[in-house]
ROMARMAR-572033 format. One record per atom (N, C-alpha, C): x, y, z; residue in three letters. Coordinates in pm, whole numbers, plus 50000, padded with zeros to 5 digits. Example, Ala and Ser with C-alpha at 12.3 -4.5 7.8 and 13.67 -1.06 7.14 Angstrom:
<sites>
513194943150780Ala 512304955050780Ala 513204967050780Ala 512854977550708Ser 513674989450714Ser 512905000350787Ser 
</sites>
This chain:
<sites>
559594606653799Unk 559294592953876Unk 560774587053916Unk 561634593353838Unk 563194584653855Unk 563914594953930Unk 563714605953971Unk 564464611954055Unk 564484608454197Unk 565524612654291Unk 565804609054412Unk 565054615454510Unk 564954609554633Unk 564104618354745Unk 564494630554779Unk 565864634254781Unk 566624648554814Unk 566374655854683Unk 566514651354584Unk 566464660954463Unk 564894663754425Unk 564184654454480Unk 562614660054462Unk 562364669554562Unk 562654668054683Unk 562474679254783Unk 563274691554745Unk 564314692154683Unk 565024703954658Unk 564104711054541Unk 563954701654458Unk 562964708354327Unk 561794713054364Unk 561074707054468Unk 559664712454520Unk 560034724754597Unk 561054726554677Unk 561334737954748Unk 561754749154643Unk 562434748554545Unk 562794760854447Unk 561494762954394Unk 560624752354330Unk 559464754554270Unk 558454763954342Unk 557934761454501Unk 557344768654555Unk 557764782854591Unk 559194784554600Unk 559684797054617Unk 558994805654502Unk 559084799754360Unk 558824808354252Unk 557394809854261Unk 556574800054312Unk 555204800354290Unk 554824810654415Unk 555204811154529Unk 554954823254621Unk 555444833854556Unk 556554837454493Unk 556964849654426Unk 555754853854308Unk 555204843754235Unk 554164848454156Unk 552774852954219Unk 552704847154338Unk 551434850954431Unk 551754865654488Unk 552874869054531Unk 553264879754578Unk 553284890954478Unk 553914888854361Unk 553794898454253Unk 552284900754208Unk 551464892454201Unk 549934893354158Unk 549394903454257Unk 549844904254400Unk 549184914254497Unk 549624927454454Unk 550644929154387Unk 551174943154353Unk 550354947354229Unk 549804938154159Unk 548884942154027Unk 547664949354058Unk 547234957753978Unk 546024964954004Unk 544924959253898Unk 545364954353775Unk 544154949753696Unk 544584934853646Unk 543494927453600Unk 543584914153574Unk 544834912253476Unk 544964919753381Unk 546144919053270Unk 547294919853364Unk 547604928253452Unk 548724929853525Unk 548944916953632Unk 548004910853660Unk 548094900553744Unk 548474887253644Unk 548104887053532Unk 548484876253421Unk 549944877053385Unk 550374891453361Unk 551724894653336Unk 552654888853454Unk 552174893753571Unk 553004892153681Unk 553434877853715Unk 552234868353697Unk 552644855053733Unk 553194848453617Unk 553104852753487Unk 553634844553364Unk 555174842053393Unk 555984849853432Unk 557274844953445Unk 557714838453535Unk 557234838253666Unk 557764828653779Unk 557444814753734Unk 556054813353690Unk 555414802353660Unk 556174795653530Unk 556384801553439Unk 557134797253316Unk 558574794753363Unk 559234798753445Unk 560574798353493Unk 560484783653557Unk 559304779753648Unk 559774767653722Unk 559214755053639Unk 558624758553519Unk 558024749153435Unk 559264744753353Unk 559854758153300Unk 560994753953210Unk 562414750253277Unk 562344752553392Unk 563804746053478Unk 563404731053529Unk 562264726753512Unk 561884714053547Unk 561764712353713Unk 561274722553766Unk 561094721653907Unk 559714714053916Unk 559694709354055Unk 558474700354071Unk 557484705754154Unk 555954707254129Unk 554834711754199Unk 554004700554246Unk 553654699954372Unk 552824685754414Unk 551314688154320Unk 550634698554334Unk 549334700454296Unk 549344697254126Unk 550514703854044Unk 550494699953923Unk 550894683653894Unk 551614677953995Unk 551854664753976Unk 550724655854005Unk 549834661454114Unk 548814652654090Unk 548034650153996Unk 547944659053888Unk 547224658753767Unk 548174649453661Unk 549324652353656Unk 550074645653541Unk 550474632753584Unk 550844629853690Unk 550944614253760Unk 549784606953743Unk 548664610553795Unk 547584603453769Unk 547054600753641Unk 547204612153552Unk 546764608653402Unk 547654598753350Unk 549114600953394Unk 549994588853330Unk 549564574753346Unk 549394573553491Unk 548864559953546Unk 547724556053470Unk 546504564753458Unk 545534560453419Unk 545584558153262Unk 546354566353183Unk 546574562953040Unk 547404549053030Unk 548504548053125Unk 549134534053108Unk 548644522753126Unk 547234525553233Unk 546544513953271Unk 545194510753179Unk 544744522353119Unk 543404523453042Unk 543594527352922Unk 544634531452863Unk 544774538652723Unk 544544528952616Unk 543914533452516Unk 543464528452406Unk 544534522952313Unk 544364512752235Unk 545304509352162Unk 545714517752043Unk 544794525651993Unk 544914538251916Unk 545974547951976Unk 545924551952114Unk 546894558952186Unk 548264553952145Unk 548404540552176Unk 549764535052199Unk 550384533752065Unk 549354530951946Unk 550084531051822Unk 550314544951784Unk 549714553951798Unk 550134568051764Unk 551404574851824Unk 551554569051951Unk 552644573252027Unk 553954564352002Unk 553714551751962Unk 554864544151919Unk 555434536552070Unk 554744539252163Unk 555184530852288Unk 554294523552331Unk 554554516552455Unk 553674507252516Unk 553614507152650Unk 552524501852704Unk 552284503352859Unk 553704497352942Unk 554104488152883Unk 555414481452953Unk 556644491752946Unk 556434499952861Unk 557744508552876Unk 557814517852990Unk 556654517353089Unk 556634526453201Unk 556524517253331Unk 557654509553357Unk 557394501653481Unk 557464508953599Unk 557864521953623Unk 557974527453735Unk 556524536253767Unk 555894537153684Unk 554624546053682Unk 553664536653742Unk 553414538753864Unk 552174532853945Unk 551864542954052Unk 550604537354111Unk 550184547954214Unk 550944547354330Unk 551544536054382Unk 552354537454484Unk 553704546754472Unk 554344545354359Unk 555384553254305Unk 555244567754304Unk 554034570154236Unk 553494583254230Unk 553214591554375Unk 552644582454455Unk 552454587954598Unk 553654588054679Unk 554534579154679Unk 555464577254785Unk 557014581554706Unk 557304579954587Unk 558584583554543Unk 558514598654471Unk 557174603654459Unk 557264617254399Unk 556454625154482Unk 555144625554499Unk 554234633354571Unk 554724637754734Unk 555384626754780Unk 555374628554929Unk 556624637554947Unk 557824633854873Unk 559154643654884Unk 558884657954815Unk 558114658554698Unk 557704670354656Unk 556794679254722Unk 555864672554789Unk 555054680954872Unk 556044687254995Unk 556764679255070Unk 557574682555177Unk 558474694855116Unk 559164694954999Unk 560014704954946Unk 558804716554920Unk 557704715354866Unk 556804726554842Unk 556704735254986Unk 556444727555091Unk 556154731955206Unk 557464742055256Unk 558434734455266Unk 559804740155272Unk 560014753655194Unk 559804754555057Unk 559864765754994Unk 558954776055045Unk 557744770555041Unk 556844781055049Unk 556854786655231Unk 556994778755334Unk 556904784655439Unk 558274786755512Unk 559174780855466Unk 560644783055541Unk 561124791955452Unk 561554789655323Unk 562274799355250Unk 561464813755231Unk 560564812555184Unk 559804826855137Unk 559324831855303Unk 558834825455398Unk 558344829455522Unk 559504836455609Unk 560434831055613Unk 561724835355667Unk 562004846655604Unk 562204849855486Unk 562574861855434Unk 561514873555456Unk 560314869455447Unk 559154879855489Unk 559444883655638Unk 559484875355727Unk 559794878055860Unk 560994887155871Unk 562144884355822Unk 563354890655816Unk 563084904655754Unk 562384907055657Unk 562344918455597Unk 561284927755662Unk 559914922455682Unk 559084929255736Unk 558494928555883Unk 558764918055930Unk 557774916156081Unk 559034915156176Unk 560244913856138Unk 561264914756278Unk 561434922356351Unk 561314919356492Unk 561274930856606Unk 562444940256566Unk 562034952456597Unk 563234962556579Unk 563864964856726Unk 565044967456704Unk 565944968356834Unk 565914985656870Unk 
</sites>
């Protein structure tokens, strides 16, 4: 929630490039085990590097807002935190400050970065 707009776009673009790589690798697999192994490393990489994916954020941000607004006192006692510790976590911030730029980045990463590479490698007209 605290990253800037351009940083969120960049993290979204890099994330979706890895997600597209995972999908592309899964097409080369023959069995379900092959598909799982093929997607494991690109997806693990985007999570480990802290990249942003809009679909994953739709769950995590919504769950964070709901827990902040409706979490039980036992939850807050166990975590040692309080709802007031998260002032930037709101529906408007989740939508405008995170999901909007991350979705733009995901579109750029999937369609522009990966799409242009596919076009250049496979579909470009020959001379």
